[in-house]
C-alpha positions as a Markdown table, in Angstrom:
| # | Residue | x | y | z |
|---|---|---|---|---|
| 1 | Met | -71.9 | -54.4 | 21.6 |
| 2 | Leu | -74.9 | -52.0 | 21.6 |
| 3 | Glu | -78.1 | -53.1 | 20.3 |
| 4 | Ile | -80.1 | -50.7 | 18.2 |
| 5 | Leu | -83.8 | -51.1 | 18.9 |
| 6 | Pro | -86.4 | -49.9 | 16.3 |
| 7 | Ile | -88.4 | -47.0 | 17.4 |
| 8 | Val | -92.2 | -48.1 | 17.6 |
| 9 | Met | -94.7 | -45.1 | 17.4 |
| 10 | Ser | -97.7 | -46.0 | 19.5 |
| 11 | Lys | -101.1 | -44.5 | 19.1 |
| 12 | Trp | -100.7 | -42.5 | 22.3 |
| 13 | Lys | -97.7 | -40.6 | 20.9 |
| 14 | Ile | -99.4 | -39.8 | 17.7 |
| 15 | Arg | -102.6 | -38.5 | 19.7 |
| 16 | Leu | -100.2 | -36.5 | 21.8 |
| 17 | Ser | -98.7 | -34.8 | 18.9 |
| 18 | Arg | -102.0 | -33.9 | 17.4 |
| 19 | Ile | -102.9 | -32.4 | 20.7 |
| 20 | Gln | -99.6 | -30.3 | 20.8 |
| 21 | Lys | -100.4 | -29.1 | 17.2 |
| 22 | Tyr | -103.8 | -28.0 | 18.2 |
| 23 | Asp | -102.3 | -26.2 | 21.2 |
| 24 | Gln | -99.9 | -24.4 | 18.7 |
| 25 | Lys | -102.7 | -23.3 | 16.4 |
| 26 | Ile | -104.7 | -21.9 | 19.5 |
| 27 | Glu | -101.6 | -20.0 | 20.6 |
| 28 | Lys | -101.0 | -18.4 | 17.1 |
| 29 | Arg | -104.7 | -17.4 | 17.0 |
| 30 | Asp | -104.3 | -15.9 | 20.6 |
| 31 | Ile | -101.3 | -13.9 | 19.4 |
| 32 | Met | -103.1 | -12.7 | 16.2 |
| 33 | Glu | -106.1 | -11.7 | 18.3 |
| 34 | Ser | -104.2 | -9.6 | 20.7 |
| 35 | Phe | -102.4 | -7.9 | 17.8 |
| 36 | Val | -105.5 | -7.0 | 16.2 |
| 37 | Arg | -107.1 | -5.7 | 19.3 |
| 38 | Arg | -104.0 | -3.4 | 20.1 |
| 39 | Asn | -104.2 | -1.9 | 16.4 |
| 40 | Met | -107.9 | -1.6 | 15.9 |
| 41 | Gly | -108.7 | 1.4 | 13.9 |
| 42 | Arg | -105.3 | 1.4 | 12.2 |
| 43 | Gln | -104.7 | 0.9 | 8.5 |
| 44 | Val | -103.4 | -2.5 | 7.6 |
| 45 | Met | -102.6 | -4.7 | 4.5 |
| 46 | Val | -103.5 | -8.4 | 4.9 |
| 47 | Arg | -102.3 | -11.1 | 2.5 |
| 48 | Glu | -104.4 | -14.3 | 2.7 |
| 49 | Arg | -103.2 | -17.7 | 2.2 |
| 50 | Met | -104.8 | -17.8 | -1.3 |
| 51 | Gly | -102.7 | -14.8 | -2.3 |
| 52 | Arg | -105.2 | -12.2 | -2.3 |
| 53 | Arg | -104.5 | -8.8 | -0.6 |
| 54 | His | -106.9 | -6.7 | 1.2 |
| 55 | Val | -106.1 | -3.1 | 2.4 |
| 56 | Gly | -108.2 | -1.2 | 4.9 |
| 57 | Met | -108.9 | -0.4 | 8.5 |
| 58 | Ile | -109.4 | -3.0 | 11.2 |
| 59 | Asp | -113.1 | -2.5 | 12.1 |
| 60 | Gly | -113.9 | -5.2 | 14.5 |
| 61 | Ile | -113.2 | -8.5 | 16.0 |
| 62 | Ile | -115.0 | -11.8 | 16.8 |
| 63 | Pro | -112.9 | -13.4 | 19.5 |
| 64 | Gly | -111.4 | -16.7 | 18.3 |
| 65 | Arg | -113.0 | -16.5 | 14.8 |
| 66 | Gly | -111.5 | -13.6 | 12.8 |
| 67 | Met | -111.5 | -9.8 | 12.3 |
| 68 | Phe | -113.3 | -7.3 | 10.0 |
| 69 | Ile | -111.6 | -4.8 | 7.7 |
| 70 | Arg | -113.3 | -1.9 | 6.2 |
| 71 | Asn | -112.2 | -0.3 | 3.0 |
| 72 | Arg | -114.0 | 2.5 | 0.9 |
| 73 | Phe | -116.6 | 0.3 | -0.3 |
| 74 | Arg | -117.2 | -2.8 | 2.0 |
| 75 | Arg | -116.6 | -4.5 | 5.2 |
| 76 | Ile | -114.7 | -7.8 | 4.8 |
| 77 | Phe | -114.5 | -10.6 | 7.2 |
| 78 | Leu | -111.2 | -12.5 | 7.4 |
| 79 | Pro | -110.9 | -15.6 | 9.5 |
| 80 | Phe | -107.7 | -15.9 | 11.5 |
| 81 | Phe | -106.7 | -19.3 | 9.8 |
| 82 | Leu | -106.9 | -17.6 | 6.4 |
| 83 | Ile | -104.4 | -14.8 | 7.2 |
| 84 | Ala | -100.9 | -15.2 | 6.1 |
| 85 | Thr | -99.5 | -11.9 | 7.0 |
| 86 | Leu | -100.7 | -8.6 | 8.4 |
| 87 | Phe | -98.8 | -5.5 | 7.8 |
| 88 | Leu | -99.4 | -2.0 | 9.6 |
| 89 | Ile | -99.4 | 0.8 | 7.0 |
């Protein structure tokens, strides 16, 4: 008969999974950053994680942090972690 052994999670495996999650976040940020660089100066609509929407032109980027959107009245800074979707108009 086969014995079924309980799987014991060690602290090492938990730490490894946290590192993997961090690497995935950095990878997503890098993908977003390259997309913003390619489409600098184009009209976009951005939806935040809070549900607010911003429409404007991509005005600038701070590497690893976020991007600026300029609309008729002001310039808005949006950090990459806050952006849920980004549409080209």
